[in-house]
KEGU-93888 format. One line per field, with one value per residue (C-alpha): residue in one letter; x, y, z. Coordinates in Angstrom, 1 decimal, always signed. Each point is the difference from the previous one (the first is absolute). Layout:
BEGIN
rest = (A; ...)
c1 = (X; ...)
c2 = (Y; ...)
c3 = (Z; ...)
END
This chain:
BEGIN
rest = (X; X; X; X; X; X; X; X; X; X; X; X; X; X; X; X; X; X; X; X; X; X; X; X; X; X; X; X; X; X; X; X; X; X; X; X; X; X; X; X; X; X; X; X; X; X; X; X; X; X; X; X; X; X; X; X; X; X; X; X; X; X; X; X; X; X; X; X; X; X; X; X; X; X; X; X; X; X; X; X; X; X; X; X; X; X; X; X; X; X; X; X; X; X; X; X; X; X; X; X; X; X; X; X; X; X; X; X; X; X; X; X; X; X; X; X; X; X; X; X; X; X; X; X; X; X; X; X; X; X; X; X; X; X; X; X; X; X; X; X; X; X; X; X; X; X; X; X; X; X; X; X; X; X; X; X; X; X; X; X; X; X; X; X; X; X; X; X; X; X; X; X; X; X; X; X; X; X; X; X; X; X; X; X; X; X; X; X; X; X; X; X; X; X; X; X; X; X; X; X; X; X; X; X; X; X; X; X; X; X; X; X; X; X; X; X; X; X; X; X; X; X; X; X; X; X; X; X; X; X; X; X; X; X; X; X; X; X)
c1 = (+0.0; +1.5; +0.5; -0.4; -2.9; -0.2; -2.6; -1.4; -0.7; -1.4; -3.5; -2.8; -1.4; +3.3; -0.3; +3.4; +1.6; +0.9; +2.6; +1.5; +2.6; +0.9; -0.3; -2.3; -0.3; -1.3; -2.1; +1.4; -2.1; -2.5; -3.7; -1.0; +0.8; +2.4; -2.8; -2.2; +2.4; +2.2; +3.5; +0.4; +2.9; -2.2; -2.6; +2.5; +1.9; -2.5; -3.5; +0.6; +3.2; +1.6; +3.4; +1.8; +2.2; -0.1; +2.9; -2.1; -3.0; +2.1; +1.2; -3.6; -1.0; +3.1; -1.0; -3.3; -2.1; -2.5; -2.6; -2.1; -3.1; +1.5; +3.3; +3.3; +1.4; +3.6; +0.1; -0.4; -1.3; -2.8; -3.2; -3.0; -3.3; -3.8; -1.3; +3.5; +0.5; +3.1; +0.8; +2.6; -0.1; +2.4; -2.2; -3.3; -1.2; -1.7; -0.9; -1.9; +0.9; -3.0; -0.9; -1.2; -2.4; +2.9; +1.2; +3.1; +1.0; -0.3; +0.6; -3.2; +0.6; -1.9; -0.5; +2.1; -3.0; -0.5; +3.7; -0.4; -1.7; -0.3; -2.4; +1.1; -1.9; -0.2; +1.5; -0.1; -0.7; +1.7; -0.5; +3.0; +1.0; -2.7; -2.8; +0.7; -0.6; +2.8; -1.1; +2.5; -0.3; +0.8; +3.1; +1.7; -1.2; -1.4; -2.7; -1.0; -3.6; -1.8; -3.4; -0.3; -2.6; +1.8; +0.0; +2.3; -0.5; -0.9; +2.1; +1.3; +0.8; +3.1; +1.6; +3.8; +0.3; -1.5; -0.4; -3.7; -2.9; -2.2; -2.6; -0.9; -1.4; -1.7; +0.4; -3.8; -2.8; -0.2; +3.6; +1.8; +3.3; +3.0; +0.9; +3.7; +0.4; -1.4; -1.4; -1.9; +3.0; -0.3; -3.8; -2.2; -3.1; -2.5; -0.3; -3.4; +0.5; +2.7; -0.2; +1.6; +1.0; +0.2; +3.1; +3.7; -0.9; +0.2; -3.1; -1.5; -1.4; -2.7; +0.8; -2.0; +1.9; -0.1; -1.0; -0.9; +2.7; +1.3; +3.6; +1.9; -0.5; +3.7; -0.1; -2.6; +1.4; -2.7; +0.7; -3.2; -3.6; -1.8; +2.8; +3.8; +2.0; +3.2; +1.0; -0.3; +2.2; -1.1; -1.4; +2.1; -1.9; +2.1)
c2 = (+0.0; +3.3; +2.8; +2.7; +1.4; +2.0; +2.7; -1.3; -3.4; +1.6; -1.2; +2.1; +1.2; +2.0; +3.6; +1.0; +1.3; -3.0; +1.5; +2.7; -2.4; -3.7; -1.4; +0.3; -1.4; -3.6; -0.9; -2.7; -3.0; +1.1; +0.4; +0.9; -1.6; +1.9; +0.7; +1.7; +2.0; +3.2; -0.2; +2.4; +1.7; +1.0; +1.4; +2.3; +1.1; +0.0; +0.2; +2.3; +1.6; +0.1; -0.7; +0.4; -3.1; -3.5; +0.8; +2.7; -2.4; -2.6; +2.6; +1.0; -3.6; -0.8; +2.9; -1.8; +2.9; -2.1; -2.3; -2.7; -1.2; +1.6; -1.8; +1.6; -1.4; +0.5; -2.1; +2.1; -3.1; -0.7; -0.6; +2.2; -1.1; +0.4; +1.6; +0.5; +3.2; +2.1; +2.5; +2.7; +1.3; +2.9; +1.5; -1.1; -1.6; -3.3; -1.9; -3.1; -2.1; -0.6; -0.8; +2.9; -0.2; -0.8; -3.0; +1.9; -0.2; +3.5; +1.7; +1.6; +2.6; -1.0; +1.5; -1.0; -1.7; -2.1; -0.9; -2.1; -2.9; -1.9; -2.3; -3.7; -2.5; -3.6; -2.2; -3.3; -1.7; -2.9; -1.9; +0.0; -1.3; +0.1; +0.3; +3.7; +1.4; +1.8; +2.6; +0.5; +3.6; +1.6; +1.9; -3.1; +0.3; -2.9; +0.7; -2.5; +0.1; -2.1; +0.0; -0.9; +2.7; +1.2; -1.2; +0.3; +3.4; +1.9; +3.1; +0.8; +3.4; -0.5; +2.5; +0.3; +0.9; -3.2; -2.1; -0.5; -0.4; +3.2; -0.7; -2.6; +0.7; -3.2; -1.3; -0.1; +1.7; +3.8; +0.5; +2.9; -1.2; +1.1; -2.0; -0.8; -1.9; -0.4; +2.6; +1.8; +0.4; +3.0; +0.2; +0.2; -2.2; -1.9; -3.8; -0.9; -3.8; -2.6; -2.8; -3.3; -2.0; -3.8; -0.7; +0.9; +3.5; +2.9; +1.4; +3.2; +3.1; +2.2; +3.6; +3.3; +3.2; +2.6; -2.9; -3.7; -2.5; -3.4; -0.7; -2.8; -0.2; +0.2; +3.6; +1.2; +1.7; +1.2; +3.5; +0.7; -0.9; +2.9; +2.6; -0.3; +0.1; +0.9; +3.2; -0.7; +1.2; +3.1; -0.5; +2.1; +1.3; -0.3)
c3 = (+0.0; -1.1; +2.6; -2.6; -2.0; -3.2; -0.2; -3.2; +1.8; +3.2; +1.1; -1.5; +3.3; +0.6; -0.9; -1.5; -3.2; -2.0; -2.4; +2.3; +1.4; -0.6; +3.5; +3.0; +3.5; +0.2; +3.0; +2.2; +1.2; +2.6; +0.9; -3.5; -3.4; -2.4; -2.5; +2.6; +2.1; +0.0; +1.4; +3.0; -1.7; -3.0; +2.3; +1.7; -3.0; -2.9; +1.5; +3.0; -1.4; +3.5; -1.6; -3.3; +0.0; +1.3; +2.3; +1.7; +0.1; +1.8; +2.5; +0.8; +0.6; +2.1; +2.3; +0.7; -1.3; -2.1; +1.6; -1.9; +1.9; +3.2; -0.3; -0.9; -3.3; -1.1; -3.2; -3.1; -1.8; +2.5; -2.0; +0.8; -1.3; +0.2; +3.2; +1.5; +2.0; -0.5; +2.8; +0.3; +3.6; -0.6; -2.7; +1.7; -3.2; -0.6; -3.2; -0.9; -3.1; -2.2; -3.7; -2.1; -3.0; -2.3; +2.0; +1.3; +3.6; +1.5; +3.3; +1.6; +2.7; +3.2; +3.5; +3.0; +1.5; -3.1; +0.0; +3.2; -1.8; -3.3; -1.8; -0.5; -2.1; +1.1; -2.7; +1.8; +3.4; +1.7; +3.3; +2.2; +3.5; +2.7; -2.5; -0.7; -3.5; -1.8; -2.6; -2.9; -1.1; -3.4; +1.3; +1.3; +3.6; +2.0; +2.6; +2.7; +1.2; +2.6; -1.8; -3.7; -0.9; -3.1; -3.6; -3.0; -1.7; +3.2; +0.8; +3.5; +1.3; +2.0; +2.4; -0.1; +3.7; +1.5; -3.2; +0.9; -2.4; +0.4; -2.7; -2.6; -3.5; -1.3; -3.5; -0.6; -1.9; +0.5; +1.2; -1.7; -1.6; -2.0; -3.2; +0.2; -3.4; -3.4; -2.4; +2.8; +2.3; +2.3; -0.2; +3.1; -0.2; +2.2; -0.1; -1.5; -0.1; +0.4; -2.6; +1.1; -3.0; +0.7; -2.0; -0.1; -1.4; +2.4; +1.7; -1.2; +1.7; -1.5; +0.8; -0.2; -0.2; -2.8; -2.1; +0.6; -0.7; +1.1; +1.2; +1.7; +3.8; +0.6; -1.5; +2.6; +3.1; +2.5; +1.3; +2.0; +0.6; -1.6; -0.5; -0.3; +3.3; -1.9; -1.9; -3.7; -2.8; -1.8; -3.5; -2.4; -3.0; -3.2)
END
């Protein structure tokens, strides 16, 4: 596996100039896959423009001035993905990583209060020792719960301070969701129906937003019961 990445071969969700330079930063293995993450160094240098060179970027990180999900990160290749919270205490600024309407990963400014938690979708569940249920979340986290009252597709609102579940947004009819893949990526829509297909084909979700459409259930990310609990990206008019 190569440790280097050319800009022309960079994943599509990355927002960068493809022909300005030859090379870019390649995200290291971590909580998000390469094709759905932004290296922390790119966020600091290119997105937030807090530095001009990679050397300056590494110095900022080595001083412990950047937090991801409430934890200091010093690796410039650390992958930041969907719903991650980037905090800069010295500047008193916080951002959340989301998809925009063009399918690009973007930084959305949020308040200090909103920067104390994040949304995590349940990707899988396993039974571990003593009969406890382990929830496997979309950002690589594992959460142990005593009562199995959650299902795959549900989204948990998790606090960084105590790592507790504050709220749950169920993957069910009527729940407001963000589309995180496919041709409708970045759209906000409500779940109208969930179609379970009795075969090896993926299940479908019928959505109602600006228009009615169907998408794969794995592309549906609940973000609130009736209204979004997160700050959404601004829609830019071309």
